[in-house]
N, C-alpha and C positions, 0 to 999 in steps of 0.2 A: 384446411388447420392449418394453422402459423406457428412458424419454427422458432425460436430464434436460441443458434448456438451461439453460447457465451464461451468468449478464449480469448487464452494469454496470444501472441507469437502467428493467429490463425489470418493473420491477409498477408503472410510473406510466400515465396512459391512453395508448395507446399514438393519435396523432391522425396523426401521418405520417409519413415517415423510417424508418432499418430497425427501429429500434422495432417499429415496423408489423409492415413485412415480416416483423417477426423473430416475434410474438406470433400474427398473420395466421397462416406455420407454422404452429407452436406447430399453431395450428385444426386445418385444413384436416389434417396427419398426425396428431389423435387419432382423425378423419372414416375414418382411411381406417383406422384401430384397431392407430395407434400408443399406448401407455401414456406420457405425456409430461409432467412434473414441473420446473416453474420454480427459480429456488435463483437468489436478486438480495440486490441490498445494497438490500431495503428501505426506502427512511428515509421515504415516508409512508402514508398507507389504502393499499394494493394495488391492480392492478383485478384483479376476481377475476374471470377468463375459462370460465363455467360447463369440467364435465369435465378440466382444468388445477390442478392444485393446486401452490398457493407453496408456497418457504419460506425464509427472511430467513436471511446466509450468521450472519449473525453474533447468531441461537438457535444454531447446530449447533453441538453443542460434539465431534462425535466425527465425524466427514467421516471418515476410513478407514467407520469403521463404513456412517455415512449412504452412499455412492459405493458398497458392492458391493453393493446395492440395487438398479439398475439396471445396462446389457449395457452402454450406449451412455455418453460424458458429450462434449454439442456444445456447444464456449463459442464466443460471440459476445460477443469479447470483448479486456481486458490479455495478453501475456505470464503476467501475474502470475499474474491467476485460475488460467493454462495450468496453473503449476509451480504452485500450488499440487495442484490439482487432481491429478494427476500424483502428487505427493508422498505423500499424502493419500493416495493406493491404487494399484494395480498393476495391477488387473483389472482396470477398468469400458478395453473400444475407448476411444479420441480422436477428438473430430469438431476439426476448427475453424474456424470463419470468418474470413474476415482480409478484411479492406476499406481497408485501407493494405496496404502492404510491411512485414516482419520489418525495425530499423533497425539494430542490431547484431548480432553474431557470436554477444554468450551467447543472442536468442534463436532465431535459426537455429540453432542446437544441438539448445536445447528443442525446436524442430517437428523434427527427423530423424534426432529420437532418440524422442520419448513420441509421436507425434503415428500415425497412422495415417492422414488422410485430412487434408489441408487443402482447404476447398471454398474459390474464386474467383469471383465474379458480371462478372468482368470480364478481358475476350483478351489485353487491354492488361496488368492485374499477372499473369496466366499468362505472359506472355510475360517480365518483370520477374522472376517469380521463379522460371523453370527456373537461373537464376546459379544463389542457390544451396541448392533444397530437391529432390528425388529427388523425377523426373517423378512417375513411379510412383506421391506420393501428391498427388499435383495431381488436382482436380477440378473441372470450368467444370461449375456451374449459373449460369442467371444470373436475373436480379432482376423479379420481379415485382410487382406492388400490388392491396390489398384488393381485393372487391368493392362499399364504398363509394364509391368512384373508377370511377366512372361517365356519360358523356357524358349530362346530364338534357337538354339540348335545349331551353334558356332562354334568354335576349333577350342578344348579346357589349353588351356597354356598356363593356366594357374595351378597348381596343386592343393595348396591351402590361402583360400581369404578371412582376413579377419578385419573388419571394419564394425567400431568401433569408438573408445574415448581413453584415457587414460587413468579418470581416477582407483585409485581406491576400491583392490579387490576385483579391478575386470580376470581377472588372468595372464595379464600381457606378458609376465617374467616367466608364468612356466609355460608360457605359448612361445615365449623366445630358447628356454631352454629344452622343452622338448628340440623344438627349429635347431637348437648347434648337434646335432645327434641324428637330426638329420638332413647334412649335408647335399645329399645329392638329390632334393627333394626345392621345389620352388614352392616360397613364401610369401604372400602382401600384403603389407600392413594398411589398411585406408581408416587413416587417421585425425579427424579435424581439429584439431587441437593441436599437430604442429606444425600451423599452419596459424594460427590465434595466438598460440603458447609458443615464442621463441625459444625459451629453457628447456621446454618439452622436449622439442625433436632437437634440441644437441644433449640430454642426456641419454633419450636415444642413441644417436646418434656411436658418443663416448660407451655406450655398454656392447655393440655392432664389434664398432671397433676393439676395444679390450677383452672377448671374449673369441673370438675370429669369425665371427659370424660372416659367414660373407653371404647366404642365397635369404636375407629376405630384403625385402624392396618395403621401402616408406616412398607413403604417400597421404598430402592432405586429402582435402575438401574435394567431393567427386562429383559434378557437374553430369555426369550418365551412370550412377551407380549400375541400373542395369544392365550396360556394358558389363565392368565389371567384375557382375554373379555372372554374367553367362560365360562367362571366357572361365571360372573352376570350376574345381572337384570337388572340394568341401569348401562349407562354412562352417568355419567354429566360431561357438559362445564360451570360453573357460571361466565364465562368472566365477571368484570364489567370495561373495560375500553373502554369508547367511545370515546375518541379521539384522539384512535388507531384504522388505517384505512386498515382492513386485510384481508384475505381469512380464512375460516371457517379452522382448526387444521383438516388437517390428518389425526389426533388421531377417527374424532368424526366419519368419513367412516370407520374405519380400526374395530369402535367396534360396528356401527351399522354392516360392514361385518361379523363380529363370533359372531351376533342376539343378540347384549344389546341393550333395548330400548334405545336411546336417549335422553337425556333432559336434555336441552339446555338455557340457561338468555337469555332475546331478544334484542341481539346486533343484529343491521344488517346481518352484515356478520353469523348468527347464520340463522336468519328467513328465508333464499332466501332459509334454506334447506325442510323447509315446503313443500313442491310434490314432491321433488328430496326422501329425504328422511323416508319422515314423523314425522316427529323429533314432544316430545314433550316444550312445551316452556314454563318456569315461568318470573314474574318479575325480571326485572334484580338487582340484593341488595334485594330483597327483598326476606328477611330467614322463611318469614311465609309461603307464595303463594311455595315456596323450599317446604319447606316439605308437603304443599299443595302436588304439583304435586306425592311427591315419594312417600304419603300412598297415598294416590289415583290408583298410576303404579299399586303396590304392592299387594291393596287390587282386580284390576282386570286384576292383570297382562298375563295369557293368555292367556285373549283374545286382546288385548296390543301388546303383543304375537306375538302372528298370523296376525293382519293386519299388523304390520309393517312388517312381515320378508315373508310375500307374495306379498311382490311389486320388478317389475324390477329392479333385481340388474345392474349397471355402469358396464361393460366390461372395463374393458385397456386398453385389442385388440383392440375394436370401438374408446377408445380412439384415439391409436395411428393410430387409420387410419383419425380423425379431423387432425393431427398435417402432416400424413404422404397431406393431401390434402392441406393443409396453405403451405408447402412444397412448392408444384407444381406450386400452384400458383404464390405463389414470381420470383420461378425462372419464370413460361413464361411472363412476367411481366417488370426482371433483363436485 
């Protein structure tokens, strides 16, 4: 079986997040005997995984001929990629991973007409999609993270870790308000944007100074995020934007795999992780509930830590097997 992964940014070094998940999935499928290639918009030197061929979308001159070599086109990205792939060749079967809902009628049309299977990593998204897309096309397969994310049993000198962005709705200022009231607790914020966008860093530094918050350490892009997860007791994801329909961030799975106790706002796509990761929840946007939960966890840390880390881990290899079964099912009905 020959499968082509299509997606933006898949040629960059996969350290964490959805790109890391996609590359690890390709590796596991390759180990299961699937011939996996990757087509991406390489803008820098590619990150080559042994046994997997990379192709630059900008250097493939005849897409129709190119796609005929594959049984499955597996899309990890935009509707534009989806339409380009299908219009270029009607022969391969089309699988699409969707991390956010389709946002317009044309996109829904493309999915219903051309895509054989839509794979969703969130039961919350599954319910959202059922309004527009035939349920026979929908398939739930949960997320997992690579074996690089594991508990190294290091000394945990960080009380609370936040690893996210600064977009509206991240909940960062709710977390900062909690940190101000918990002055004896160490908070570390790993924020990519403070390296990439200087004004964001200045705004945060000014906020910390204005409110006399001295127990928050600001870090930029992390080349070894696993080390940071292994030093943290609590990983907090305080998302507040209820209007964005999405899957839980991979960072929650990665932090949990490294032994962090995960403390999440109770937005729907977080709450569905209750049984899977044994996360603890606080009321979205509620500073008092958030700081109460932080105090509760730290005051009974080892019992909660042992309870969370005794759960059964999600295996990326088992996730890859579910993808393989889906490929086989689609080809059988092609």
